[in-house]
PARO-692105 format. One record per atom (N, C-alpha, C, CB): residue number from 1; x, y, z. Coordinates in pm, 1 decimal, decimal comma. Glycine has a CB too. Example, Ala and Ser with C-alpha at 12.3 -4.5 7.8 and 13.67 -1.06 7.14 Angstrom:
! PARO-692105
n:xx:yy:zz
1:1319,0:-569,0:780,0
1:1230,0:-450,0:780,0
1:1320,0:-330,0:780,0
1:1130,8:-447,3:904,6
2:1285,0:-225,0:708,0
2:1367,0:-106,0:714,0
2:1290,0:3,0:787,0
2:1408,4:-59,8:572,5
//
This chain:
! PARO-692105
n:xx:yy:zz
1:9872,7:1467,4:3290,0
1:9815,9:1344,4:3229,6
1:9963,3:1286,4:3219,6
1:9717,2:1361,2:3075,8
2:10035,9:1306,3:3206,3
2:10150,4:1232,0:3269,3
2:10167,9:1221,5:3413,1
2:10264,4:1285,1:3226,7
3:10168,2:1289,3:3511,9
3:10150,9:1277,0:3648,7
3:10028,6:1180,8:3667,8
3:10131,8:1417,6:3715,2
4:9918,4:1184,5:3609,9
4:9851,4:1055,1:3668,6
4:9908,4:931,5:3612,9
4:9698,3:1050,6:3640,8
5:9942,4:927,9:3484,6
5:9984,9:757,0:3422,2
5:10108,7:729,1:3579,5
5:10109,0:759,1:3185,3
6:10198,9:821,4:3581,5
6:10294,9:761,5:3661,8
6:10261,7:730,6:3812,8
6:10405,6:844,1:3654,5
7:10165,1:811,6:3861,3
7:10097,0:752,8:4036,7
7:10076,7:647,5:3989,9
7:9945,5:815,6:4126,8
8:9973,2:624,1:3886,1
8:9881,3:453,5:3844,9
8:9981,4:348,3:3847,6
8:9802,9:436,1:3664,2
9:10096,2:359,1:3750,4
9:10202,1:291,7:3748,2
9:10263,2:246,5:3914,9
9:10295,3:381,5:3660,7
10:10316,3:350,2:3986,1
10:10311,1:365,2:4122,3
10:10284,1:248,9:4193,0
10:10224,1:455,9:4155,6
11:10132,1:327,6:4182,9
11:10037,8:251,1:4286,8
11:9988,1:91,3:4245,9
11:9896,0:346,6:4302,4
12:10054,0:55,2:4060,5
12:10031,6:-81,4:4059,7
12:10169,6:-177,7:4127,3
12:9998,5:-115,0:3900,3
13:10257,8:-119,6:4119,8
13:10378,5:-177,2:4177,0
13:10372,4:-192,3:4304,6
13:10488,2:-110,0:4153,1
14:10348,8:-54,9:4411,0
14:10329,9:-144,6:4489,8
14:10194,9:-248,3:4579,1
14:10391,1:-87,3:4545,3
15:10118,4:-240,0:4504,7
15:10030,9:-361,4:4520,0
15:10052,7:-445,5:4490,0
15:9940,6:-371,6:4486,4
16:10103,5:-474,4:4364,1
16:10120,1:-620,9:4327,5
16:10205,2:-746,5:4461,1
16:10224,3:-605,2:4173,9
17:10312,5:-671,5:4539,4
17:10335,1:-747,5:4574,3
17:10261,4:-845,6:4711,6
17:10428,7:-704,6:4565,4
18:10151,9:-745,0:4737,0
18:10085,8:-783,5:4833,9
18:9978,8:-875,1:4816,2
18:10050,5:-688,6:4887,4
19:9982,0:-913,8:4625,1
19:9868,8:-947,0:4569,7
19:9921,3:-1095,5:4591,3
19:9828,2:-882,8:4418,5
20:10019,8:-1112,8:4573,3
20:10115,3:-1271,9:4550,0
20:10120,9:-1297,4:4709,8
20:10318,2:-1258,7:4459,4
21:10104,2:-1486,7:4694,4
21:10095,1:-1588,8:4848,6
21:10189,3:-1578,3:4879,6
21:10066,8:-1738,7:4863,9
22:10208,7:-1636,7:5016,2
22:10336,0:-1653,7:5081,3
22:10346,5:-1807,2:5037,4
22:10340,0:-1616,8:5254,9
23:10456,3:-1845,4:5005,3
23:10467,4:-1993,7:4998,9
23:10655,2:-2058,5:5025,3
23:10397,5:-2034,1:4822,9
24:10592,6:-2148,8:5108,1
24:10729,4:-2228,9:5154,4
24:10801,0:-2285,2:5018,6
24:10689,8:-2371,4:5265,6
25:10945,0:-2218,2:5046,7
25:11037,0:-2232,7:4922,8
25:11048,8:-2412,6:4933,8
25:11213,6:-2129,3:4942,0
26:11066,6:-2438,9:5064,6
26:11151,9:-2570,7:5080,2
26:11017,4:-2690,8:5039,0
26:11230,6:-2588,9:5274,2
27:10849,9:-2637,8:5050,4
27:10780,0:-2686,0:5048,8
27:10735,6:-2712,7:4859,4
27:10711,3:-2622,2:5151,8
28:10757,8:-2635,7:4836,4
28:10730,1:-2581,7:4695,4
28:10830,4:-2681,3:4618,9
28:10766,0:-2402,4:4672,2
29:10971,9:-2662,7:4671,9
29:11084,2:-2781,9:4614,6
29:11007,7:-2938,3:4627,4
29:11250,5:-2782,1:4730,7
30:10987,7:-2966,6:4792,5
30:10994,0:-3114,0:4798,8
30:10888,9:-3143,5:4674,9
30:10946,8:-3182,4:4960,7
31:10778,2:-3056,8:4658,8
31:10652,1:-3148,8:4593,9
31:10622,1:-3102,8:4451,3
31:10502,8:-3132,4:4684,0
32:10776,4:-3026,9:4393,0
32:10772,0:-3075,7:4213,8
32:10853,0:-3201,0:4217,5
32:10857,6:-2951,3:4083,7
33:10822,7:-3262,1:4084,8
33:10858,1:-3333,1:4042,8
33:11019,6:-3353,0:3902,4
33:10737,8:-3352,1:4032,2
34:11061,9:-3458,1:3838,2
34:11130,4:-3430,1:3763,2
34:11138,7:-3368,1:3635,3
34:11158,5:-3495,2:3766,4
35:11228,4:-3296,9:3558,0
35:11217,8:-3260,2:3425,6
35:11346,0:-3189,7:3379,0
35:11098,1:-3175,6:3407,5
36:11360,3:-3178,1:3260,1
36:11468,0:-3113,9:3150,9
36:11595,9:-3242,8:3244,1
36:11507,1:-2867,9:3167,3
37:11571,1:-3313,1:3244,8
37:11700,0:-3407,0:3310,0
37:11714,6:-3402,2:3424,6
37:11830,0:-3382,5:3273,6
38:11696,3:-3367,9:3534,6
38:11716,6:-3316,9:3634,6
38:11601,3:-3400,2:3748,1
38:11708,2:-3162,3:3605,6
39:11658,4:-3441,1:3848,0
39:11545,2:-3562,2:3915,6
39:11408,0:-3428,4:4028,5
39:11687,6:-3723,5:4078,0
40:11514,4:-3306,7:4044,3
40:11355,5:-3202,9:4039,6
40:11415,6:-3103,6:3994,2
40:11257,5:-3153,8:4189,9
41:11266,2:-3050,3:3935,7
41:11252,2:-2882,0:3887,3
41:11168,2:-2823,0:3916,3
41:11244,5:-2844,4:3766,5
42:11146,1:-2741,4:3990,8
42:11074,9:-2645,2:4021,5
42:11128,1:-2493,8:3966,5
42:11063,5:-2659,1:4161,4
43:10987,0:-2472,2:3872,9
43:10963,3:-2355,5:3801,0
43:10874,0:-2250,5:3932,7
43:10864,5:-2401,6:3642,6
44:10934,1:-2151,0:3951,6
44:10862,6:-2064,7:4030,8
44:10779,0:-1974,5:3988,8
44:10929,9:-2008,3:4094,2
45:10631,6:-1947,3:4010,2
45:10543,5:-1851,2:4004,9
45:10587,8:-1703,1:4051,5
45:10438,7:-1899,3:4077,6
46:10614,6:-1588,1:3932,0
46:10641,2:-1508,4:3983,9
46:10497,6:-1397,5:4068,4
46:10728,3:-1466,7:3883,7
47:10407,1:-1445,2:4085,2
47:10316,0:-1403,1:4119,3
47:10300,9:-1443,7:4339,5
47:10210,1:-1471,1:3994,4
48:10370,1:-1496,6:4344,0
48:10395,3:-1583,3:4473,0
48:10554,6:-1504,7:4532,3
48:10412,5:-1786,0:4422,2
49:10571,3:-1496,6:4661,9
49:10668,7:-1462,2:4760,8
49:10718,9:-1602,9:4796,4
49:10608,7:-1375,3:4887,6
50:10839,2:-1649,9:4788,3
50:10881,3:-1754,0:4884,5
50:10946,7:-1721,9:4918,6
50:10908,6:-1858,7:4873,3
51:10936,9:-1783,2:5089,6
51:11047,0:-1767,8:5208,3
51:11007,9:-1879,5:5244,9
51:11050,2:-1648,2:5324,2
52:11122,1:-1878,8:5352,1
52:11154,9:-1972,0:5449,6
52:11299,0:-2056,6:5418,5
52:11030,6:-2067,0:5459,7
53:11356,0:-2113,4:5376,1
53:11492,2:-2155,6:5350,1
53:11456,0:-2282,1:5236,8
53:11580,3:-2206,6:5505,9
54:11541,3:-2344,9:5186,7
54:11562,3:-2439,8:5070,9
54:11719,0:-2555,3:5085,5
54:11575,4:-2323,6:4924,8
55:11738,8:-2649,8:5144,3
55:11825,7:-2725,2:5150,8
55:11799,1:-2843,0:5067,2
55:11848,1:-2745,6:5271,1
56:11944,4:-2897,2:4980,3
56:11940,3:-2981,1:4887,9
56:12037,3:-3042,3:4958,8
56:11953,1:-2945,0:4748,0
57:11998,5:-3172,7:4914,8
57:12142,3:-3327,3:4986,1
57:12103,2:-3427,7:4883,0
57:12110,6:-3431,1:5201,6
58:12150,7:-3507,7:4917,5
58:12176,9:-3675,3:4868,7
58:12159,6:-3679,7:4721,7
58:12058,7:-3795,5:4938,1
59:12298,6:-3650,3:4663,3
59:12269,4:-3638,8:4553,7
59:12197,7:-3650,4:4451,7
59:12305,8:-3654,4:4539,8
60:12098,4:-3514,8:4477,4
60:11992,9:-3488,1:4393,6
60:12037,8:-3378,6:4306,3
60:11868,7:-3456,4:4467,5
61:11970,3:-3375,7:4147,1
61:12015,7:-3318,8:4056,9
61:11891,4:-3233,0:4105,9
61:12047,4:-3385,3:3915,3
62:11919,0:-3086,3:4073,4
62:11805,1:-2989,9:4105,5
62:11807,7:-2869,5:4007,1
62:11816,9:-2935,4:4258,3
63:11697,8:-2810,0:3984,2
63:11683,4:-2679,4:3911,0
63:11577,9:-2611,7:3942,9
63:11679,1:-2689,4:3777,6
64:11659,0:-2419,5:3936,8
64:11481,3:-2374,8:3998,9
64:11545,5:-2283,4:3927,2
64:11397,5:-2347,9:4184,3
65:11383,4:-2299,6:3821,0
65:11382,5:-2135,7:3720,1
65:11300,0:-2051,7:3807,6
65:11293,5:-2136,9:3537,2
66:11323,1:-1923,7:3787,7
66:11268,0:-1797,7:3894,8
66:11167,3:-1767,6:3853,9
66:11340,0:-1666,3:3913,5
67:11148,0:-1746,4:3712,6
67:11094,1:-1621,9:3580,2
67:11074,8:-1523,4:3679,5
67:10926,0:-1650,5:3468,2
68:11123,6:-1483,4:3771,7
68:11144,8:-1338,4:3805,8
68:11092,6:-1357,8:3970,1
68:11042,4:-1215,0:3694,7
69:11087,3:-1468,0:4045,1
69:11038,6:-1452,2:4147,0
69:11065,0:-1425,7:4254,3
69:11002,5:-1503,8:4156,9
70:11036,3:-1355,3:4374,1
70:11092,4:-1314,8:4479,5
70:11083,2:-1457,1:4537,7
70:11028,2:-1190,1:4552,3
71:11215,0:-1427,6:4597,5
71:11251,7:-1543,0:4732,2
71:11329,2:-1436,7:4840,8
71:11387,2:-1703,6:4675,0
72:11227,6:-1442,2:4923,8
72:11244,9:-1363,2:5068,1
72:11268,0:-1420,7:5161,7
72:11150,8:-1297,3:5115,9
73:11400,6:-1458,6:5234,7
73:11447,5:-1514,4:5306,7
73:11468,5:-1427,3:5474,3
73:11553,7:-1556,1:5226,4
74:11503,4:-1506,7:5577,0
74:11526,2:-1382,2:5668,6
74:11670,2:-1396,7:5725,1
74:11412,5:-1373,0:5796,6
75:11724,8:-1303,5:5688,2
75:11885,3:-1302,6:5732,5
75:11923,5:-1352,1:5828,0
75:11942,5:-1196,0:5752,5
76:11849,1:-1301,8:5942,5
76:11898,2:-1295,9:6117,2
76:11917,0:-1416,1:6166,2
76:11791,8:-1232,9:6224,9
77:11825,5:-1551,4:6018,8
77:11825,9:-1671,3:6088,2
77:11929,0:-1739,9:6029,0
77:11701,2:-1744,4:6087,8
78:12065,8:-1795,3:6079,3
78:12123,3:-1880,9:5996,4
78:12086,9:-1977,3:5886,5
78:12167,3:-1931,8:6059,3
79:11943,4:-2069,0:5942,3
79:11904,2:-2125,8:5877,0
79:11823,5:-2099,4:5735,0
79:11868,4:-2170,7:5949,4
80:11792,0:-1948,4:5738,0
80:11731,7:-1935,4:5587,2
80:11825,1:-1874,0:5528,8
80:11597,3:-1858,6:5561,8
81:11832,9:-1977,7:5449,8
81:11917,9:-1971,6:5332,1
81:11927,9:-2084,5:5234,4
81:12041,7:-1948,6:5374,4
82:11962,7:-2074,2:5083,6
82:11911,4:-2203,1:5023,1
82:12098,2:-2259,6:5038,8
82:11813,0:-2184,5:4822,9
83:12077,9:-2364,1:5087,4
83:12231,4:-2509,4:5080,2
83:12235,3:-2562,6:4987,9
83:12240,6:-2645,4:5170,2
84:12324,6:-2639,9:4962,3
84:12277,5:-2730,2:4928,1
84:12422,0:-2837,8:4942,1
84:12201,4:-2698,5:4795,6
85:12444,8:-2943,3:4951,3
85:12588,1:-3043,1:4996,8
85:12553,7:-3200,3:4975,2
85:12633,8:-3023,8:5185,5
86:12672,8:-3264,2:4950,7
86:12705,2:-3376,2:4935,9
86:12740,9:-3419,9:4815,2
86:12629,3:-3435,8:4977,8
87:12804,0:-3512,6:4788,4
87:12893,7:-3548,2:4682,7
87:12795,9:-3588,4:4570,4
87:12998,9:-3665,7:4724,6
88:12762,9:-3477,1:4440,5
88:12730,3:-3531,9:4349,9
88:12574,3:-3491,0:4319,0
88:12764,6:-3661,7:4372,7
89:12544,0:-3354,4:4462,0
89:12447,0:-3312,9:4459,3
89:12477,4:-3230,7:4331,3
89:12405,2:-3260,9:4580,7
90:12345,4:-3171,3:4254,3
90:12397,8:-3044,7:4192,7
90:12256,0:-2919,5:4201,0
90:12453,1:-3088,9:4010,4
91:12272,3:-2803,4:4209,0
91:12205,2:-2691,9:4210,4
91:12160,4:-2556,6:4113,0
91:12255,6:-2663,4:4287,6
92:12113,1:-2582,9:4022,5
92:12085,8:-2476,7:3932,7
92:11987,0:-2404,7:3944,4
92:12078,8:-2508,9:3825,9
93:12057,6:-2267,0:3970,8
93:11939,0:-2162,0:3977,6
93:11946,4:-2040,8:3873,5
93:11936,0:-2096,3:4126,2
94:11834,0:-1995,2:3774,9
94:11841,7:-1906,7:3708,2
94:11755,2:-1807,5:3724,6
94:11845,9:-1942,8:3612,4
95:11711,0:-1632,7:3729,1
95:11597,8:-1620,3:3700,6
95:11539,6:-1577,5:3838,9
95:11547,8:-1737,3:3633,7
96:11623,2:-1526,8:3932,8
96:11546,2:-1560,4:4085,9
96:11567,0:-1422,9:4145,9
96:11625,8:-1699,4:4198,1
97:11516,2:-1346,3:4234,6
97:11560,8:-1247,0:4312,4
97:11539,1:-1295,7:4458,1
97:11491,6:-1116,6:4277,9
98:11677,7:-1288,3:4525,9
98:11682,9:-1361,4:4626,4
98:11726,8:-1278,1:4705,4
98:11744,6:-1471,3:4619,6
99:11662,9:-1206,3:4826,1
99:11673,3:-1146,6:4920,0
99:11676,0:-1153,6:5073,8
99:11620,5:-1101,0:4891,6
100:11754,0:-1102,0:5122,9
100:11774,0:-1090,0:5307,3
100:11801,7:-1238,7:5338,9
100:11608,4:-1029,0:5414,3
101:11832,7:-1283,7:5275,6
101:11957,6:-1470,5:5341,0
101:12066,7:-1431,9:5407,2
101:12056,3:-1590,8:5195,4
102:12133,5:-1504,1:5494,4
102:12249,0:-1541,3:5552,6
102:12318,6:-1617,8:5401,3
102:12218,2:-1646,4:5703,7
103:12321,4:-1654,9:5340,1
103:12359,5:-1711,0:5214,3
103:12320,2:-1745,1:5083,9
103:12384,8:-1782,1:5233,8
104:12262,0:-1635,6:5053,5
104:12183,9:-1617,8:4890,5
104:12188,0:-1795,9:4865,5
104:12309,0:-1496,1:4730,7
105:12296,4:-1828,6:4836,1
105:12340,6:-1938,8:4758,7
105:12458,0:-2038,8:4834,2
105:12395,8:-1874,9:4624,2
106:12436,9:-2147,1:4937,5
106:12573,7:-2176,4:4986,8
106:12566,2:-2365,4:4903,8
106:12587,2:-2154,9:5211,6
107:12733,5:-2358,7:4910,4
107:12750,0:-2465,7:4804,1
107:12853,2:-2556,3:4953,2
107:12852,6:-2399,3:4607,3
108:12810,4:-2682,3:4940,5
108:12951,5:-2769,4:5042,8
108:12938,5:-2833,3:5052,3
108:13005,4:-2768,8:5154,8
109:13072,3:-2955,5:5069,4
109:13066,9:-3088,6:5026,3
109:13052,3:-3152,1:4918,1
109:13003,8:-3130,1:5069,7
110:13125,4:-3093,3:4806,4
110:13162,3:-3173,9:4680,2
110:12989,5:-3149,8:4541,3
110:13193,6:-3389,7:4759,7
111:12959,9:-3006,2:4617,3
111:12776,9:-2982,4:4557,1
111:12844,2:-2901,5:4415,4
111:12627,7:-2838,0:4695,2
112:12808,4:-2933,6:4336,5
112:12834,2:-2796,9:4195,1
112:12718,0:-2739,9:4159,9
112:12892,9:-2851,1:4032,7
113:12700,9:-2612,8:4157,4
113:12601,1:-2524,2:4091,4
113:12637,3:-2410,5:4012,1
113:12522,0:-2475,4:4181,6
114:12543,6:-2396,7:3950,8
114:12541,4:-2328,6:3874,3
114:12407,9:-2190,1:3837,8
114:12565,0:-2423,9:3799,4
115:12475,0:-2047,4:3850,6
115:12407,9:-1928,5:3897,6
115:12390,6:-1838,0:3809,0
115:12465,3:-1870,6:3995,5
116:12262,6:-1781,9:3717,2
116:12257,0:-1745,1:3606,0
116:12177,7:-1606,0:3595,3
116:12208,9:-1850,4:3536,0
117:12163,6:-1511,6:3601,0
117:12092,9:-1416,2:3549,0
117:11962,9:-1408,3:3715,4
117:12028,2:-1474,3:3360,7
118:12058,1:-1385,2:3808,4
118:11978,2:-1396,3:3936,0
118:12027,7:-1246,4:4029,6
118:12023,5:-1564,0:4024,5
119:11924,0:-1212,4:4102,0
119:11943,0:-1052,2:4188,1
119:11972,6:-1132,0:4328,3
119:11767,0:-917,5:4197,6
120:12113,5:-1142,7:4378,9
120:12092,4:-1113,8:4544,3
120:12122,7:-980,3:4578,1
120:12186,8:-1202,9:4641,5
121:12043,9:-965,6:4653,2
121:11975,1:-826,2:4725,4
121:12006,6:-828,4:4910,0
121:11768,3:-833,0:4691,3
122:12064,6:-770,8:4978,6
122:12050,9:-785,0:5087,7
122:12100,1:-868,2:5177,0
122:11971,0:-786,5:5090,6
123:12179,1:-995,1:5110,3
123:12213,8:-1113,1:5150,7
123:12401,1:-1076,3:5228,1
123:12194,1:-1228,5:4995,6
124:12375,0:-1188,5:5330,3
124:12510,0:-1178,3:5427,8
124:12638,7:-1216,8:5311,5
124:12502,2:-1316,2:5584,1
125:12607,3:-1314,8:5250,6
125:12683,2:-1351,8:5117,1
125:12623,4:-1378,7:5003,6
125:12755,2:-1455,0:5127,4
126:12638,9:-1328,4:4884,4
126:12568,1:-1325,6:4755,7
126:12606,8:-1490,8:4737,2
126:12631,1:-1198,1:4625,0
127:12669,2:-1571,7:4713,2
127:12777,4:-1707,5:4649,3
127:12839,1:-1745,7:4776,7
127:12920,6:-1660,6:4519,3
128:12864,4:-1851,8:4861,6
128:12942,0:-1900,7:4905,1
128:12960,7:-2065,8:4905,0
128:12934,1:-1844,0:4999,2
129:13138,3:-2037,0:4882,0
129:13141,2:-2162,2:4813,5
129:13219,6:-2238,4:4888,2
129:13185,2:-2159,7:4678,4
130:13259,5:-2369,6:4930,6
130:13335,6:-2399,2:5013,1
130:13328,5:-2573,8:4978,6
130:13292,8:-2333,5:5157,3
131:13435,1:-2669,4:5067,8
131:13488,2:-2763,0:5121,6
131:13446,0:-2845,7:4966,4
131:13430,6:-2806,3:5284,6
132:13574,5:-2850,9:4864,1
132:13513,1:-2916,1:4748,0
132:13430,8:-2911,9:4650,8
132:13483,1:-2976,3:4767,5
133:13348,4:-2803,3:4667,5
133:13215,9:-2772,0:4595,8
133:13312,0:-2724,6:4452,8
133:13094,9:-2629,3:4686,5
134:13147,6:-2636,4:4404,1
134:13229,3:-2598,3:4238,6
134:13099,3:-2525,0:4208,2
134:13281,9:-2756,2:4097,3
135:13132,6:-2389,4:4180,1
135:13015,5:-2285,6:4125,7
135:13081,1:-2181,2:3983,4
135:12966,4:-2165,1:4282,6
136:12924,3:-2210,7:3916,1
136:12980,3:-2104,3:3800,3
136:12861,0:-2003,0:3808,5
136:13003,2:-2176,5:3623,2
137:12914,2:-1870,9:3814,2
137:12830,2:-1735,7:3824,8
137:12889,6:-1651,1:3763,0
137:12804,4:-1678,0:3952,4
138:12738,2:-1628,9:3633,8
138:12733,0:-1503,7:3542,8
138:12634,5:-1441,7:3525,9
138:12762,8:-1517,8:3430,1
139:12663,4:-1324,1:3519,8
139:12519,6:-1237,1:3479,7
139:12421,9:-1230,6:3605,5
139:12425,5:-1319,5:3344,9
140:12440,8:-1206,4:3678,0
140:12377,7:-1186,3:3838,9
140:12397,6:-1053,1:3889,0
140:12450,1:-1284,1:3954,7
141:12386,2:-977,9:3932,7
141:12380,3:-870,6:4047,6
141:12377,3:-918,8:4212,4
141:12243,1:-787,3:4020,2
142:12429,5:-862,7:4253,4
142:12484,5:-916,1:4386,9
142:12510,4:-770,3:4493,4
142:12648,2:-1011,4:4350,4
143:12410,7:-728,6:4527,0
143:12408,7:-622,0:4591,9
143:12376,6:-559,4:4718,0
143:12370,1:-584,5:4541,3
144:12427,5:-468,8:4790,1
144:12383,1:-410,4:4935,1
144:12371,5:-505,4:5031,9
144:12251,1:-341,1:4936,5
145:12478,7:-566,3:5088,3
145:12509,6:-680,1:5176,4
145:12548,0:-623,7:5295,0
145:12614,2:-773,6:5126,7
146:12531,7:-686,5:5437,7
146:12616,2:-650,5:5529,1
146:12739,9:-722,3:5511,9
146:12562,8:-665,7:5651,6
147:12805,9:-802,9:5452,6
147:12927,8:-894,9:5468,7
147:12998,1:-928,7:5299,2
147:12864,9:-1055,8:5555,9
148:13065,5:-1008,6:5267,8
148:13116,1:-1006,9:5136,3
148:12988,9:-1040,8:5045,1
148:13240,5:-1112,0:5119,7
149:13001,6:-1031,2:4896,2
149:12910,9:-1086,0:4848,4
149:12892,8:-1198,9:4753,5
149:12870,2:-1010,9:4818,6
150:13062,0:-1237,4:4775,7
150:13103,7:-1402,3:4744,6
150:13183,5:-1407,3:4790,0
150:13128,8:-1467,7:4626,9
151:13182,0:-1547,9:4900,8
151:13293,3:-1569,6:4971,7
151:13344,8:-1694,9:4910,3
151:13269,2:-1575,2:5119,8
152:13423,0:-1749,4:4873,9
152:13541,8:-1904,9:4827,9
152:13611,7:-1888,9:4954,6
152:13682,0:-1895,4:4658,8
153:13558,0:-2061,8:4973,9
153:13699,3:-2099,3:5069,3
153:13800,8:-2180,1:4923,1
153:13647,8:-2253,7:5246,8
154:13865,6:-2145,3:4955,6
154:13959,2:-2184,9:4844,5
154:14096,7:-2318,2:4908,2
154:14039,0:-2011,6:4788,1
155:13952,6:-2387,5:4947,8
155:14011,8:-2525,9:4979,7
155:14055,0:-2627,1:4889,9
155:13931,0:-2588,8:5046,5
156:14137,7:-2708,5:4889,9
156:14175,5:-2823,2:4753,7
156:14024,9:-2906,8:4770,4
156:14355,9:-2959,1:4786,3
157:14003,7:-2882,0:4585,5
157:13897,3:-2893,8:4530,9
157:13814,4:-2832,1:4502,7
157:13860,2:-2942,8:4559,0
158:13800,2:-2712,0:4550,4
158:13708,2:-2609,7:4486,4
158:13708,9:-2548,3:4366,0
158:13704,4:-2520,0:4548,6
159:13615,0:-2467,9:4263,4
159:13679,9:-2470,8:4161,9
159:13539,3:-2362,3:4122,0
159:13728,1:-2629,4:4087,1
160:13588,0:-2293,7:4096,5
160:13511,7:-2133,9:4060,9
160:13519,1:-2105,2:3912,3
160:13596,7:-1991,0:4140,8
161:13400,4:-2029,1:3853,1
161:13394,8:-1950,4:3722,5
161:13294,8:-1877,4:3772,0
161:13367,4:-2022,9:3578,0
162:13356,3:-1717,9:3738,4
162:13292,7:-1599,7:3820,2
162:13285,0:-1511,2:3667,5
162:13408,0:-1520,3:3976,6
163:13231,0:-1468,7:3613,4
163:13219,0:-1392,5:3550,0
163:13076,1:-1289,3:3481,7
163:13281,6:-1453,1:3494,6
164:13137,5:-1168,0:3468,5
164:12984,8:-1124,4:3407,1
164:12886,9:-1098,9:3491,0
164:12920,5:-1223,1:3324,8
165:12953,9:-1061,9:3620,4
165:12841,9:-1053,9:3725,1
165:12879,9:-892,9:3780,6
165:12853,5:-1195,7:3861,5
166:12791,5:-819,9:3828,9
166:12792,7:-674,2:3913,1
166:12756,1:-663,4:4008,2
166:12737,7:-578,6:3878,2
167:12842,4:-688,9:4119,8
167:12899,6:-633,9:4232,4
167:12923,0:-514,3:4277,3
167:12983,5:-667,6:4239,8
168:12809,9:-429,3:4410,0
168:12840,8:-372,3:4461,7
168:12776,9:-305,5:4603,4
168:12866,0:-331,4:4381,3
169:12828,9:-235,0:4673,2
169:12790,0:-176,5:4807,9
169:12746,4:-298,4:4927,7
169:12654,9:-70,3:4777,2
170:12891,8:-394,0:4872,8
170:12864,6:-514,5:5005,2
170:12961,0:-434,5:5109,0
170:12931,7:-717,1:4969,3
171:12931,2:-442,3:5236,0
171:13016,9:-397,6:5341,6
171:13137,0:-442,9:5354,6
171:12969,5:-415,0:5448,5
172:13156,7:-609,8:5345,2
172:13266,5:-662,9:5380,5
172:13358,2:-690,7:5220,6
172:13224,1:-799,2:5476,6
173:13317,1:-671,1:5108,8
173:13438,8:-605,6:4996,2
173:13264,2:-733,8:4904,6
173:13721,4:-678,6:5006,0
174:13392,1:-713,9:4769,6
174:13287,9:-815,6:4679,0
174:13288,9:-913,0:4633,1
174:13252,2:-792,4:4592,7
175:13449,5:-968,9:4654,4
175:13514,9:-1089,0:4644,5
175:13624,6:-1096,2:4755,0
175:13570,5:-1104,8:4505,2
176:13565,7:-1241,3:4833,4
176:13596,1:-1291,7:4913,7
176:13717,0:-1411,3:4933,0
176:13497,8:-1308,8:4934,7
177:13864,0:-1424,6:4960,2
177:13930,2:-1558,4:4972,1
177:13943,5:-1603,9:5127,9
177:14078,9:-1550,6:4901,9
178:13836,2:-1715,9:5158,2
178:13891,9:-1763,8:5330,2
178:14030,9:-1873,0:5318,8
178:13735,8:-1875,0:5430,8
179:14114,7:-1844,2:5402,9
179:14189,5:-1985,7:5326,5
179:14189,4:-2010,6:5505,3
179:14390,6:-1974,7:5197,5
180:14202,4:-2169,8:5534,8
180:14254,5:-2250,2:5623,3
180:14345,8:-2190,3:5740,1
180:14320,3:-2339,8:5549,5
181:14394,4:-2235,0:5837,2
181:14483,1:-2155,3:5914,1
181:14463,6:-2046,7:6044,1
181:14532,3:-2092,9:5822,4
//
């Protein structure tokens, strides 16, 4: 009886991802409206698989509530990452599974972001911050990537608060600091 139940559960888990629709992450973001004090509030449907990339710019304050949804990107394409740049831009992400990105999350040029309760899996960098950006990252899992889990360029104005993350199996190291020169 126990073997039968285990097989049934395994089959349901194996089938579930195939039932979800593939949705462009950028299209879903572009279609969302304001909420919770943000210019853009995107609440992902965990039944869907979000693909492609996401770019946030122009001082837009954004939040993505993942609800456990999978964001599956293509690591070997530089553009298939989640990136934000531009002074005053905010991107906060929680409860997402981000897989296969060049940069699971890349912050540039004065952006601020907070990343809580996410899983970054098989990403070149889990969270990458440079050029006067600031990031807060806690309660994230960052694992199994070919490069460093978190790369931080310690240029003037870069602020990072990192705690209670579980980081392992990153080929280039768990935490990195890049310095100019």
